C-alpha positions in Angstrom: 90.5 126.7 74.2 89.3 128.9 77.1 90.1 132.6 77.6 92.0 131.8 80.8 94.1 129.2 79.0 95.0 131.8 76.3 95.8 134.4 79.0 98.2 131.9 80.7 99.8 130.9 77.4 98.6 127.3 77.8 98.6 125.4 74.5 96.1 122.6 73.9 97.4 119.0 73.7 97.8 117.5 70.3 96.2 114.1 69.3 99.6 112.3 69.8 100.0 113.7 73.4 96.4 112.7 74.2 96.9 109.2 72.9 100.1 108.9 74.9 98.4 110.0 78.1 95.5 107.6 77.5 97.9 104.8 77.0 99.7 105.7 80.2 96.4 105.9 82.1 95.3 102.5 80.8 98.6 100.9 81.7 98.3 102.2 85.3 94.7 101.2 85.7 95.0 97.7 84.2 96.4 96.0 87.4 93.5 97.4 89.4 91.0 96.2 86.8 92.3 92.7 86.7 92.5 92.5 90.5 88.8 93.3 90.7 88.0 90.8 87.8 90.1 88.0 89.4 88.4 88.7 92.8 85.2 87.4 91.2 86.7 84.3 89.6 87.6 80.8 90.9 91.3 79.9 91.0 91.0 77.6 87.9 89.6 80.4 85.8 92.3 82.9 86.9 95.0 80.7 85.4 93.1 79.7 82.2 94.3 80.8 78.8 93.2 83.4 77.8 92.5 84.8 81.3 89.0 86.1 82.1 88.5 89.7 81.0 85.1 90.3 82.7 83.6 89.8 86.1 82.4 86.5 87.3 80.0 85.4 90.1 82.5 83.8 92.5 83.2 86.9 94.8 81.1 85.7 97.7 82.7 82.3 97.6 86.1 83.8 97.5 85.3 85.9 100.6 84.0 82.8 102.4 87.3 81.1 101.7 89.2 84.1 102.9 87.2 84.4 106.2 88.0 80.7 106.8 91.7 81.2 106.5 92.2 84.5 108.5 90.2 86.4 111.1 89.1 88.8 108.3 87.1 91.4 110.2 89.6 91.5 113.1 92.5 92.1 110.8 90.6 94.7 108.9 89.7 96.4 112.1 93.3 96.5 113.3 94.4 98.1 110.1 91.8 100.8 110.4 92.6 101.4 114.1 96.4 101.6 113.4 95.9 103.9 110.3 93.6 106.3 112.2 95.8 106.4 115.3 98.9 106.9 113.2 97.2 109.7 111.2 95.9 111.5 114.3 99.2 111.4 116.1 101.2 112.4 113.0 99.0 115.4 112.4 99.3 116.6 116.0 103.1 116.1 116.5 104.0 117.4 113.0 101.9 120.5 113.4 103.6 121.1 116.8 107.1 120.6 115.3 106.4 122.6 112.2 104.9 125.5 114.3 108.0 125.5 116.5 110.4 125.7 113.5 108.4 128.3 111.7 107.6 130.7 114.5 110.2 130.4 117.3 113.8 131.5 117.3 116.1 129.5 119.5 119.6 128.3 119.7 120.8 125.7 117.1 117.4 126.0 115.3 119.0 125.6 111.8 121.2 122.7 113.0 118.2 120.9 114.6 116.1 121.4 111.5 118.9 120.1 109.3 119.1 117.0 111.5 115.4 116.4 111.1 115.6 116.7 107.4 118.7 114.5 107.3 116.7 111.6 108.7 114.9 111.5 105.3 118.1 110.3 103.7 118.3 107.2 105.9 116.8 104.1 104.2 113.9 102.8 106.3 115.1 99.2 106.3 118.2 100.2 108.3 116.0 100.9 111.3 114.3 97.5 111.3 116.6 95.7 113.8 117.0 98.8 116.1 113.2 99.2 116.0 112.6 95.6 116.9 115.1 95.7 119.8 113.4 98.9 121.2 109.9 97.4 120.8 111.1 94.2 122.5 112.7 96.2 125.4 109.4 98.1 125.9 107.4 94.8 125.7 105.5 96.2 122.7 105.9 93.1 120.5 102.5 92.0 119.1 101.0 95.3 120.2 99.4 97.8 117.8 101.1 100.8 119.6 104.4 99.5 118.2 103.1 100.5 114.7 101.8 104.0 115.3 103.8 105.5 118.1 107.4 105.2 116.8 106.8 107.0 113.5 104.4 109.7 114.8 106.6 112.6 113.8 108.1 112.0 110.4 110.5 114.6 108.9 108.4 115.0 105.8 105.4 115.9 107.9 107.3 118.5 110.0 108.7 120.0 106.8 105.3 120.2 105.2 103.8 121.9 108.2 106.7 124.3 108.6 106.4 125.4 105.0 102.7 125.8 105.1 102.8 127.9 108.3 105.5 130.1 106.8 103.6 130.7 103.6 99.9 130.8 104.7 99.8 132.1 108.3 100.9 135.7 108.8 103.2 136.3 111.7 101.3 139.5 112.5 98.3 137.3 113.4 100.4 135.4 116.0 102.0 138.6 117.3 98.6 140.2 117.7 97.4 137.1 119.8 100.5 137.5 122.0 99.8 141.1 122.6 96.2 140.2 123.6 97.7 137.9 126.3 97.3 134.5 124.7 99.7 131.8 125.8 101.7 129.9 123.2 99.7 126.7 123.4 96.4 128.7 123.2 97.8 130.4 120.1 98.7 127.1 118.5 95.5 125.3 119.4 92.9 128.0 118.8 94.5 130.2 116.1 97.0 128.2 114.1 95.4 124.7 114.1 92.1 125.8 112.5 94.1 127.4 109.6 96.0 124.2 108.8 93.2 122.5 106.9 94.9 122.1 103.5 98.1 120.9 105.1 96.2 118.5 107.4 94.3 117.1 104.5 97.5 116.5 102.5 99.5 115.0 105.4 96.6 113.0 106.7 95.9 111.4 103.3 99.6 110.5 102.8 99.9 109.1 106.3 96.7 107.1 106.2 97.6 105.5 102.9 101.1 104.7 104.1 99.9 103.2 107.3 97.1 101.2 105.7 99.6 99.7 103.2 102.4 99.2 105.7 103.7 95.6 105.4 107.3 95.7 106.8 106.3 97.2 110.2 103.8 94.6 111.1 106.0 91.9 109.7 108.8 92.9 112.2 106.7 93.3 115.4 103.6 91.3 115.0 103.6 87.6 115.9 100.0 86.2 116.1 97.5 86.1 113.2 94.9 87.7 115.3 97.0 90.9 115.7 98.1 91.1 112.0 97.1 94.1 110.0 95.3 93.4 106.8 98.2 93.4 104.3 100.2 91.0 106.5 97.1 88.8 107.0 96.7 88.6 103.2 100.3 87.6 102.9 99.7 84.7 105.3 97.0 83.3 102.9 99.7 82.6 100.3 101.5 79.3 100.4 104.1 77.6 98.1 101.7 75.0 96.8 98.0 75.8 97.5 97.3 79.5 97.3 93.6 80.5 96.9 94.3 83.3 94.5 90.7 84.2 94.0 90.3 84.7 97.8 93.6 86.7 97.8 92.4 88.9 95.0 89.1 89.4 96.8 90.8 90.5 100.0 93.1 92.8 98.0 90.1 94.4 96.3 88.4 95.0 99.7 91.7 96.6 100.9 92.0 98.9 97.9 88.4 100.2 97.9 88.7 102.6 100.9 91.9 104.1 99.5 90.3 104.7 96.1 87.3 106.4 97.8 89.5 108.6 100.0 91.8 109.6 97.1 88.9 110.5 94.8 87.4 112.8 97.4 90.8 114.2 98.7 92.9 114.6 95.5 92.2 118.3 95.1 93.1 119.0 98.8 96.2 116.9 98.3 97.4 119.0 95.4 96.5 122.3 97.2 98.4 121.3 100.3 101.5 120.2 98.5 101.7 123.4 96.4 100.8 125.8 99.2 104.2 125.6 100.8 106.1 126.3 97.7 105.9 130.1 97.9 108.4 130.6 100.7 111.3 128.6 102.1 
């Protein structure tokens, strides 16, 4: 046990706790492991008893089958485009909204912030029909902008940015910039934005993963297979009688790899950003 742990009063985990944590980790990782294993197996092997426990040599064939059934690279490209556009717009608009609620004093500020937070209590599926009607009225059906523009300022993102600005950016810094003659947009863009790195990392990671995995949104507004995002395209591979499960698992494995890589390199920033706003309310 380290000196820092003793100073903080942290007790080491016992063997039973370690075994319980290992069991939980294995339970969580098992679906990912079998997905990668099944991605390398033909359909007949996947449903054999016992099922295969190690990797096979059928991955390239599964990918060939998948590319025959869907425009694989086009769907993957649309998913990447939508996820990046959604992430960029969300970071910009949430930073602007969080900055306004954290720095400015205006009439009905608390009421407006309460309304923004209240939207988090509304189940997302309740907005499916209104969203479709609005997208149809704007002639955005089967257009990628229908996936990243409507949700570009989520309440959770505004809240995260507000809390981070309140806790990590001194008001004296903003007041000093105003005394030097900086306009509000210049203060926001040149002083506040560069200091929002941890909050940007956290919100960007959450937004990218959410957009990449989004299934309901494209299902509502997308009509042609060429415009499907990758999760919806994979769903179109399934059929009641003749699903190529090996190809489906191969596509799922390809879709998961970028998220795993991003999470591995961003997990520390995610934790730092989520905890940084907990100092002040």
